[in-house]
C-alpha positions as CSV (number, residue, x, y, z in Angstrom):
1,M,-74.1,-23.7,-52.2
2,A,-74.8,-22.0,-48.8
3,A,-78.0,-20.2,-47.9
4,F,-77.9,-16.4,-48.1
5,R,-80.2,-13.4,-47.7
6,A,-81.5,-11.6,-50.8
7,A,-83.2,-8.2,-51.1
8,C,-85.3,-6.4,-53.6
9,V,-85.1,-2.6,-53.6
10,Q,-88.4,-1.0,-54.8
11,L,-88.2,2.4,-56.4
12,R,-90.3,5.2,-57.8
13,S,-87.7,6.6,-60.2
14,T,-88.0,10.0,-61.9
15,D,-86.2,11.7,-64.8
16,D,-83.5,13.1,-62.4
17,V,-80.6,10.7,-62.8
18,A,-78.6,12.1,-59.9
19,E,-81.5,12.0,-57.5
20,N,-82.3,8.4,-58.5
21,I,-78.8,7.3,-57.9
22,R,-78.9,8.9,-54.4
23,A,-82.3,7.4,-53.5
24,T,-81.3,4.0,-54.8
25,S,-78.0,4.1,-52.9
26,D,-79.9,4.9,-49.7
27,L,-82.1,1.9,-50.1
28,I,-79.2,-0.4,-51.0
29,R,-77.6,0.6,-47.8
30,E,-80.8,-0.2,-45.9
31,A,-80.9,-3.7,-47.6
32,K,-77.3,-4.3,-46.5
33,A,-78.3,-3.2,-42.9
34,K,-81.0,-5.9,-43.0
35,G,-78.4,-8.5,-43.7
36,A,-78.7,-8.9,-47.5
37,Q,-75.8,-10.3,-49.4
38,F,-77.4,-10.1,-52.8
39,I,-79.4,-6.9,-53.6
40,A,-81.4,-6.2,-56.7
41,T,-83.0,-3.0,-58.0
42,P,-85.7,-2.6,-60.7
43,E,-85.8,-1.9,-64.4
44,N,-85.1,1.8,-65.2
45,T,-83.3,2.3,-61.9
46,T,-81.9,5.7,-62.7
47,L,-84.3,7.1,-65.3
48,M,-88.0,7.0,-65.9
49,A,-88.3,9.7,-68.6
50,P,-91.6,11.1,-70.0
51,D,-91.0,9.2,-73.3
52,G,-88.5,7.3,-75.3
53,G,-87.1,10.5,-76.9
54,A,-86.5,12.1,-73.5
55,K,-84.8,8.9,-72.2
56,L,-82.5,8.9,-75.2
57,E,-81.5,12.6,-74.6
58,R,-80.7,11.8,-70.9
59,S,-78.8,8.6,-71.5
60,F,-75.1,7.9,-71.7
61,D,-72.9,5.2,-73.3
62,E,-71.6,2.7,-70.8
63,A,-68.2,4.3,-70.5
64,H,-69.8,7.6,-69.4
65,D,-72.9,6.6,-67.4
66,P,-72.6,8.2,-64.0
67,A,-74.6,5.4,-62.3
68,L,-72.0,2.6,-63.0
69,P,-69.1,4.1,-61.0
70,A,-71.4,5.0,-58.2
71,F,-72.9,1.5,-57.9
72,T,-69.7,-0.4,-58.5
73,A,-68.1,1.7,-55.7
74,L,-71.1,1.0,-53.4
75,A,-71.0,-2.7,-54.0
76,E,-67.3,-2.8,-53.1
77,E,-67.9,-0.6,-50.0
78,L,-70.7,-2.8,-48.7
79,G,-69.2,-6.1,-49.9
80,V,-72.4,-7.3,-51.6
81,W,-73.5,-8.7,-54.9
82,L,-75.5,-5.9,-56.6
83,L,-77.9,-6.4,-59.5
84,I,-78.8,-3.0,-61.1
85,G,-82.0,-4.0,-62.7
86,S,-81.5,-1.9,-65.8
87,L,-79.9,1.3,-67.1
88,A,-80.6,3.0,-70.4
89,I,-77.3,2.7,-72.1
90,K,-76.9,4.6,-75.3
91,V,-75.7,2.4,-78.2
92,S,-76.3,4.7,-81.1
93,D,-77.7,8.1,-81.9
94,T,-81.2,6.7,-82.0
95,K,-81.2,3.8,-79.6
96,T,-80.4,2.7,-76.1
97,A,-80.0,-0.8,-74.7
98,N,-82.2,-1.6,-71.7
99,R,-79.3,-3.3,-69.8
100,S,-78.9,-5.0,-66.5
101,F,-75.6,-5.2,-64.6
102,L,-74.5,-7.7,-62.0
103,I,-71.7,-6.3,-59.8
104,D,-69.6,-8.4,-57.5
105,P,-68.4,-7.5,-54.0
106,K,-65.1,-6.2,-55.4
107,G,-66.9,-3.7,-57.5
108,R,-66.4,-5.5,-60.8
109,I,-69.1,-6.0,-63.4
110,A,-69.6,-9.7,-63.4
111,A,-72.3,-9.9,-66.1
112,R,-74.4,-7.8,-68.4
113,Y,-77.8,-8.6,-69.9
114,S,-79.6,-6.5,-72.6
115,K,-83.4,-7.0,-72.6
116,I,-84.4,-9.3,-75.5
117,H,-88.1,-8.8,-75.7
118,L,-89.4,-5.2,-76.2
119,F,-92.7,-3.9,-74.9
120,D,-94.7,-2.8,-77.9
121,V,-98.4,-2.9,-76.9
122,D,-101.7,-1.1,-77.0
123,L,-103.5,-1.8,-73.7
124,P,-107.3,-1.8,-73.1
125,S,-106.7,1.2,-70.8
126,R,-105.6,3.1,-74.0
127,E,-102.0,3.1,-72.8
128,K,-99.6,2.7,-75.7
129,Y,-96.0,1.6,-75.5
130,R,-93.4,1.3,-78.3
131,E,-90.1,0.4,-76.6
132,S,-88.6,-0.7,-79.9
133,N,-88.8,2.8,-81.3
134,T,-85.8,3.9,-79.1
135,V,-84.5,0.6,-77.7
136,A,-82.3,-1.9,-79.4
137,G,-83.3,-5.4,-78.2
138,G,-80.6,-7.8,-77.0
139,D,-80.0,-11.2,-78.7
140,S,-78.3,-13.3,-76.0
141,A,-79.4,-14.9,-72.8
142,T,-77.2,-14.4,-69.8
143,L,-76.3,-17.0,-67.2
144,V,-73.7,-16.0,-64.7
145,E,-71.7,-18.2,-62.2
146,T,-71.6,-16.8,-58.6
147,P,-70.6,-18.3,-55.2
148,F,-74.3,-18.8,-54.6
149,G,-74.8,-20.7,-57.8
150,K,-75.8,-19.9,-61.4
151,I,-78.1,-16.9,-61.9
152,G,-80.2,-16.3,-65.0
153,M,-80.8,-12.6,-65.8
154,T,-83.9,-11.3,-67.5
155,I,-85.9,-8.0,-67.5
156,C,-89.6,-7.2,-67.3
157,Y,-91.4,-8.1,-70.5
158,D,-89.2,-11.1,-70.9
159,L,-91.4,-12.6,-68.2
160,R,-94.0,-13.4,-70.9
161,F,-91.6,-15.6,-72.8
162,P,-91.3,-18.8,-70.7
163,Q,-88.9,-20.5,-73.1
164,L,-86.1,-18.0,-72.0
165,Y,-86.5,-19.1,-68.4
166,R,-86.6,-22.8,-69.2
167,A,-83.4,-22.5,-71.2
168,L,-81.7,-20.7,-68.3
169,A,-83.0,-23.3,-65.8
170,Q,-81.9,-26.3,-67.9
171,K,-78.4,-24.8,-68.0
172,G,-78.4,-24.7,-64.2
173,A,-79.9,-21.4,-63.1
174,F,-81.2,-21.8,-59.5
175,L,-82.2,-18.1,-59.3
176,L,-84.0,-16.0,-62.0
177,T,-83.9,-12.2,-61.8
178,V,-86.8,-10.2,-63.2
179,P,-86.3,-6.5,-62.5
180,S,-89.3,-4.7,-63.8
181,A,-91.4,-1.6,-64.3
182,F,-94.8,-3.3,-64.9
183,T,-97.6,-1.0,-65.7
184,E,-100.4,-0.8,-63.1
185,T,-102.8,-2.3,-65.6
186,T,-100.9,-5.4,-66.5
187,G,-99.5,-5.8,-63.0
188,K,-102.9,-6.1,-61.4
189,A,-103.8,-8.8,-63.9
190,H,-100.7,-10.8,-64.4
191,W,-97.7,-9.9,-62.2
192,H,-98.1,-12.5,-59.4
193,V,-99.3,-15.4,-61.5
194,L,-96.6,-15.0,-64.2
195,L,-93.8,-14.8,-61.6
196,R,-95.1,-17.7,-59.6
197,A,-95.5,-19.7,-62.8
198,R,-91.8,-19.1,-63.8
199,A,-90.7,-20.2,-60.3
200,I,-92.9,-23.3,-60.3
201,E,-92.3,-24.6,-63.8
202,N,-88.5,-24.2,-63.5
203,G,-88.1,-25.1,-59.8
204,A,-86.2,-21.9,-59.3
205,F,-86.1,-18.9,-56.9
206,V,-87.4,-15.7,-58.6
207,L,-86.2,-12.3,-57.5
208,A,-88.4,-9.5,-59.0
209,P,-87.7,-5.9,-57.8
210,A,-90.2,-3.4,-59.2
211,Q,-91.0,0.2,-59.8
212,G,-94.1,1.3,-58.0
213,G,-96.6,4.2,-57.8
214,T,-97.2,7.3,-59.9
215,H,-94.1,8.7,-61.4
216,A,-93.3,12.3,-62.2
217,N,-94.1,11.6,-65.9
218,G,-97.6,10.4,-65.0
219,R,-96.9,6.7,-65.6
220,K,-98.2,4.3,-63.0
221,T,-96.3,1.2,-62.2
222,Y,-97.5,-1.7,-60.2
223,G,-94.9,-2.2,-57.5
224,H,-95.3,-5.4,-55.4
225,S,-91.7,-6.5,-55.6
226,L,-91.6,-10.3,-55.0
227,I,-89.2,-13.0,-53.8
228,I,-90.6,-16.4,-54.7
229,A,-89.5,-19.9,-53.7
230,P,-89.1,-22.8,-56.2
231,W,-92.4,-24.4,-55.1
232,G,-94.2,-21.2,-55.8
233,E,-94.5,-19.7,-52.3
234,I,-94.2,-15.9,-51.9
235,L,-91.4,-15.3,-49.4
236,A,-91.6,-11.5,-49.4
237,E,-93.7,-8.9,-51.1
238,G,-93.6,-5.1,-51.3
239,G,-96.5,-2.7,-51.6
240,T,-96.5,0.4,-53.9
241,E,-94.1,2.6,-51.9
242,P,-90.3,2.7,-52.3
243,G,-88.6,0.4,-49.8
244,V,-86.8,-2.9,-49.3
245,I,-88.0,-6.5,-48.9
246,V,-85.7,-9.4,-47.8
247,A,-85.9,-13.2,-47.7
248,D,-83.5,-16.0,-46.9
249,I,-82.6,-18.1,-50.0
250,D,-81.6,-21.8,-49.5
251,P,-80.4,-23.3,-52.8
252,A,-81.3,-26.7,-51.4
253,A,-84.9,-25.9,-51.9
254,V,-84.2,-25.9,-55.7
255,T,-82.9,-29.5,-55.5
256,D,-86.0,-30.5,-53.5
257,A,-88.5,-28.9,-55.9
258,R,-86.8,-30.3,-59.0
259,S,-86.7,-33.8,-57.4
260,R,-90.4,-33.7,-56.6
261,V,-91.4,-32.6,-60.1
262,P,-88.4,-33.3,-62.5
263,S,-90.1,-31.6,-65.5
264,L,-86.9,-30.0,-66.6
265,Q,-85.7,-33.5,-67.7
266,H,-88.9,-34.3,-69.5
267,D,-88.9,-32.0,-72.6
268,R,-89.6,-34.0,-75.8
269,P,-89.2,-32.9,-79.4
270,H,-92.4,-32.4,-81.2
271,K,-93.7,-31.2,-84.5
272,T,-95.1,-27.7,-84.6
273,P,-98.7,-27.3,-85.7
């Protein structure tokens, strides 16, 4: 597994799908110009709607989503691996899937992942979120083979469920993707520590492209896209503005971290309390 350059595209998406596709495409091109061979965008790449109902109204089924042909063509044009962090894909009259797509350099969809854990919370800031009202949760973890190695795909709130990442790492994932739209409130408190923990406990690289800033619907997301090494070092970090961060990824660092602390081999069965 050879070293390569990875990039996170940070966005401030709106409810204008066409404009979001244009803005994202421009930043993907910028990432390519910086030498990135693997480029990842955040959760809700093409649509940050005012609420779940508005998102449902503006969503498409996979066959008719305008973003997919645009991004598959762009991946082929640039010759890069492109992770579209998530699109709202309509799966019924009342639900979408929060779905991530990994596109190969030939413009083919290499893997899909539908977010398993849905964000249903009441925050101390009085923010309320009920993702499950309009989103159908996935039920399958996704591990995809690439020329770089095996990649485990997750989305945002999945980050709080470490068992998912451990299962992916124990099946060989050297890189874990966490495209997100973390709230400003939870991001300030938990973003860095949770992402570094997932990297450290699994001896894996973590690629976490994020939404950042105040969106047209008034929602505030935390930003601070991160690329983290298997020993927990932050290799690159964004701020709150849209942009691109890059870092060189050497898969040998995974072997080194896992040999120093081989905890993935030390799980033991135990009785639950």
